[in-house]
C-alpha positions as CSV (number, residue, x, y, z in Angstrom):
1,M,73.7,-44.0,56.3
2,A,70.2,-42.9,55.7
3,A,69.3,-39.7,54.1
4,P,67.6,-37.1,56.3
5,V,63.9,-37.0,55.8
6,K,62.7,-33.7,54.5
7,S,59.5,-32.5,56.1
8,K,56.7,-31.6,53.8
9,K,55.5,-28.1,54.2
10,F,51.8,-27.4,53.8
11,L,50.7,-24.1,52.2
12,F,47.7,-23.8,54.4
13,K,47.6,-24.2,58.1
14,V,44.3,-24.8,59.6
15,N,43.8,-24.0,63.3
16,L,40.8,-25.8,64.5
17,F,41.0,-24.3,67.9
18,V,39.7,-20.8,67.7
19,H,39.7,-18.7,70.8
20,K,36.4,-17.2,71.8
21,G,37.3,-13.6,72.2
22,E,39.5,-13.5,69.1
23,R,38.1,-12.2,65.8
24,P,38.7,-14.6,62.9
25,K,40.8,-13.4,60.0
26,L,39.2,-12.1,56.8
27,Y,39.8,-15.2,54.7
28,I,38.3,-17.3,57.4
29,Q,35.2,-15.1,57.5
30,A,34.9,-15.3,53.7
31,F,35.3,-19.1,53.8
32,N,32.6,-19.3,56.5
33,W,30.3,-17.1,54.5
34,L,30.8,-19.2,51.4
35,L,29.9,-22.4,53.4
36,S,26.8,-20.8,54.9
37,S,25.0,-18.0,52.9
38,G,27.1,-18.2,49.7
39,R,25.9,-21.7,48.8
40,F,22.3,-20.4,48.5
41,I,23.4,-17.7,46.1
42,V,25.4,-20.3,44.0
43,V,22.4,-22.7,44.0
44,F,20.1,-19.8,43.0
45,V,22.4,-18.8,40.1
46,E,22.6,-22.4,39.0
47,I,18.8,-22.6,39.0
48,I,18.6,-19.5,36.8
49,V,21.1,-20.9,34.4
50,V,19.3,-24.3,34.2
51,A,15.9,-22.4,33.7
52,A,17.4,-20.3,30.9
53,F,18.8,-23.4,29.2
54,I,15.4,-25.1,29.4
55,Y,13.6,-22.0,28.1
56,R,16.1,-21.7,25.3
57,Y,15.5,-25.3,24.4
58,K,11.7,-24.6,24.4
59,L,12.2,-21.6,22.1
60,D,14.3,-23.6,19.7
61,N,11.6,-26.2,19.6
62,D,8.9,-23.6,19.0
63,I,11.0,-22.0,16.2
64,S,11.5,-25.5,14.6
65,N,7.7,-26.2,14.8
66,I,6.9,-22.8,13.3
67,N,9.4,-23.3,10.4
68,S,7.9,-26.7,9.7
69,K,4.4,-25.3,9.6
70,I,5.6,-22.5,7.2
71,K,7.1,-25.1,4.9
72,D,3.9,-27.1,5.0
73,Q,1.9,-24.0,4.0
74,E,4.3,-22.9,1.1
75,P,2.6,-25.0,-1.6
76,Y,-0.8,-23.6,-0.7
77,I,0.6,-20.0,-0.7
78,Q,2.3,-20.7,-4.0
79,S,-1.0,-22.0,-5.5
80,L,-2.6,-18.6,-4.6
81,Q,0.1,-16.7,-6.7
82,S,-2.1,-16.7,-9.8
83,T,-5.1,-15.4,-7.8
84,E,-3.0,-12.7,-6.2
85,N,-1.7,-11.6,-9.7
86,A,-5.3,-11.5,-10.9
87,V,-6.4,-9.3,-8.0
88,K,-3.4,-7.0,-8.5
89,Q,-4.3,-6.7,-12.2
90,V,-7.9,-5.9,-11.4
91,Q,-6.8,-3.3,-8.8
92,L,-4.5,-1.7,-11.5
93,Q,-7.4,-1.6,-14.0
94,L,-9.8,-0.1,-11.5
95,Q,-7.2,2.6,-10.6
96,S,-6.6,3.3,-14.4
97,I,-10.4,3.6,-14.9
98,K,-10.7,5.9,-11.9
99,V,-7.9,8.2,-13.2
100,A,-9.4,8.1,-16.7
101,K,-12.9,8.9,-15.4
102,S,-11.6,11.8,-13.2
103,N,-9.6,13.3,-16.1
104,N,-12.4,13.0,-18.7
105,P,-15.7,14.9,-19.1
106,A,-18.9,13.0,-18.5
107,F,-19.5,12.3,-22.1
108,S,-22.9,10.7,-21.6
109,S,-24.2,13.8,-19.9
110,I,-22.7,16.0,-22.6
111,I,-24.5,13.9,-25.3
112,K,-27.8,14.2,-23.4
113,I,-27.3,18.0,-23.2
114,I,-26.7,18.1,-27.0
115,A,-29.8,15.9,-27.6
116,D,-31.9,18.2,-25.4
117,L,-30.7,21.3,-27.4
118,T,-31.2,19.7,-30.8
119,P,-34.4,20.8,-32.6
120,T,-36.7,18.0,-33.8
121,D,-36.1,18.6,-37.5
122,I,-32.3,18.3,-37.2
123,T,-30.8,14.8,-37.5
124,L,-27.3,14.4,-36.0
125,T,-25.1,12.1,-38.0
126,N,-21.9,12.2,-35.9
127,I,-20.6,13.6,-32.6
128,T,-16.8,13.4,-32.1
129,F,-14.9,14.2,-28.9
130,D,-11.2,14.9,-29.5
131,R,-8.5,15.4,-26.9
132,T,-5.4,14.8,-29.0
133,Q,-4.8,18.4,-30.2
134,T,-5.0,20.6,-27.2
135,F,-5.0,18.4,-24.1
136,P,-6.6,18.8,-21.6
137,A,-9.2,20.7,-23.6
138,T,-11.7,18.5,-25.4
139,N,-12.7,19.5,-28.8
140,I,-16.2,18.6,-30.0
141,I,-17.4,18.1,-33.6
142,I,-21.1,17.8,-34.3
143,S,-22.2,16.8,-37.8
144,G,-25.8,16.7,-39.0
145,V,-28.5,17.3,-41.6
146,T,-31.5,19.7,-41.5
147,P,-34.1,20.7,-44.0
148,S,-34.4,24.2,-42.4
149,N,-31.7,26.8,-42.0
150,L,-33.8,28.3,-39.2
151,D,-33.5,25.2,-37.1
152,L,-29.7,25.1,-37.7
153,S,-29.4,28.7,-36.6
154,A,-31.5,28.0,-33.4
155,F,-29.4,25.0,-32.7
156,L,-26.2,27.0,-33.1
157,A,-27.5,29.8,-30.8
158,A,-28.5,27.2,-28.2
159,L,-25.1,25.6,-28.2
160,K,-23.4,29.1,-27.8
161,K,-25.6,30.0,-24.8
162,D,-25.1,26.7,-23.0
163,P,-22.3,27.0,-20.4
164,H,-21.0,23.5,-21.2
165,F,-19.6,24.6,-24.5
166,T,-17.2,27.3,-25.7
167,Q,-15.9,28.6,-29.0
168,I,-18.9,27.2,-30.9
169,T,-18.6,27.9,-34.7
170,L,-20.2,26.7,-37.8
171,S,-17.2,25.3,-39.6
172,N,-18.8,23.6,-42.7
173,I,-22.1,23.9,-44.4
174,S,-23.3,22.5,-47.8
175,F,-26.6,22.7,-49.6
176,K,-27.5,19.5,-51.4
177,G,-31.2,19.3,-51.1
178,A,-31.0,19.3,-47.3
179,T,-28.4,21.3,-45.4
180,D,-25.4,19.4,-44.2
181,F,-23.5,21.1,-41.5
182,T,-20.5,20.7,-39.1
183,I,-20.2,22.6,-35.8
184,T,-17.0,22.7,-33.9
185,G,-16.2,23.9,-30.4
186,K,-14.7,23.0,-27.1
187,L,-16.1,21.5,-23.9
188,N,-16.1,24.0,-21.0
189,T,-14.6,21.9,-18.2
190,S,-15.1,24.6,-15.6
191,S,-18.9,24.6,-16.0
192,G,-19.4,21.1,-14.7
193,G,-18.7,19.1,-17.9
194,Q,-16.3,17.0,-15.8
195,S,-17.6,13.8,-14.1
C-alpha cells in the first residue's frame, strides 16, 4: 500500500489576479514600490558607495606619493641641519649682543665726552669702567698725568658739572715731578649715558 502523499505548503501565496476596485495589501504596495522607485534609490546609494571607494583609493594613492616625496627630500633636509644650527647660533649671538648693548652705557660716547672735557696739558693713562661692584651702576676710574694742578682742578670741576657723571672724587694724587692722579665716580645712566 502506498503512503499518502503529503502536500507541500508554500509560505507565500501570490495572487496574480487582482481585482480592479480592490486596494492591494500593504506588503504588496511595498513590494511594488521596491520594484519601481526603490531600485533607483538602491542604485543611487550604490553609486555613492562606489564613488567613495574610488575617492578613498585616490586619497590613499596621494598620501603614498606625498610620503615617498618626503622620504626623497629627507637627505637634503638633513644636509641643511648644520646650516640651521649655524643660523640659530648667529641669532642667539645677535640676541645676546642686543641685550648686552641695551643694558650697558654707550662707552664710546662716554669716552668722547671725557676727551672733550680733558684740558690739553693733561695726559690720560687709563680709563676703566667697572660694573662688578654695584650692578647696574657703572663705576669709572680715570688715571692720568698733568704738569699743572690748575688743569687737574679744572678737569675735576668739568667732570662734576657734566650730567653724565655722578660722585666724582679725586681718590689718589701723587707728586713725582708731574702730578699723577686718579679720579673715581659713577656713570649717571638717567642722563642719557645709556645707548
